N, C-alpha and C positions, 0 to 999 in steps of 0.2 A: 527656766520657763520661757515659752514660745512667745515672741512678740507678734501677735496675730497680724496687726495691721502692716507692720513693717514687712513680715513675711509675705503677706498678700501683694504688697506693692512690688517686692522682689520677684515673686513668680509672674505677677501679670507683666512685669517689664520683660522677663526671661521669655515667656510664652509669645509675646506681641513681636519679639525679634527673632528668637531661635527658632521657634515653630516654623513661620513663613520660610526662613533659610533652609531648615531641613527638609520641608516640603518642595521647595524649588529644586532642590539638588537632586531628589527622587523623581521629579517631573509629575508631582502628585498635588492634589487640592485638599483642604481641610476637610471635606465632606467625605473623601475617600477613607478618612480615618474612622469614620463612624460605624465601619462594618467590622464584624467579628472575625477572629480567625486569621488575622494578618500574621505573617511570620516575620522573623527577624531578617530572614534574607529579602524579604520583599521591601522592608522598610530601612534597612541599615540599623546600626547600634544606636546611634542617638534618638533616632524617630522612634525605634521600637521602645526605648525606655520611657518617652512621653507617651507613647499610645498605651503602654501597659500601666503607667501610672494613672492616666485618665480613666482606664476601665476599673481601676481600683478604688477609685473615689466613691464615696457613698452615692447612690443613685439618685437621692434627693437633690443633691448639688451638681451632679453629672450633666444632668439635662441643660442647666443652664450654662454651664462652663462648655458645653458642646456648642451651644448657639454663639455664645460670646467668641470663642476662640475657632473653632472648626468652621462655622457658617458665618463668621465675621459680622454678626448682627450687633447693633447698638443695644444698650441695657433696656432702654425702652422698648425695642422691638421684641427682644427675648421675653421680657417681663409680660408683655402683652400676649405673646404665643403661649407662654406657660400658664397665665392667667395667675400671676402671683403680684402682691403688692410691692410698692417702692421699698418699702422697710424689708421685707422678706427677701426681695431680690438682692439687696446689698448684703443682708446676713449670709444669704447662701453663696456669695461670691467670696466673702471673707473666709467662711467655713470651707467651702469647697477648695479653694486655692491652697489653704492651710493643710487640707487633706492630701491634695495632690503633691505638696513639698514633701510631706512625710512619706507617702507612697514612693515617689521618686527616689528619695534617699535610700529607702529599703531595697529597692529593686537594683539600684547601683551597687548596693552592698551584697544582694544575693548574686549579682552576675560579677562580682569581684572587679567593678570598673575602677582603674587607678589611672588619674587622680579624679576623685569623686567631686561632683559638684555638689555642694550644700546650699540649698536655697531657702533653708530655714534661718531666721534671725532671733538670736535670744536676747532677752532684755539684760 
């Protein structure tokens, strides 16, 4: 069984450290990842997997995650722009980051990435 809070914390830490690093390596900013149709060649392997995983997250959660991680907005700013409540925003973050971790693992498996980085923490 997945430990949702620990997985959320793990993914949050990964995205706050790895995502800016991979973006910097490609000379990109987070907002540029919001476009569709970006290729593996444009993004590089690591950033492409992150990009694909974000795009496979449920749209309901995707909007919040984009604001938090691609636009670097605070939870308060994102909540206000999306017109969602405090409780809903935190639920969406937990569910969205857990969904991201699952998608991230699936994509690594599909692309036969070795060694794979498992972001999911189990109880």
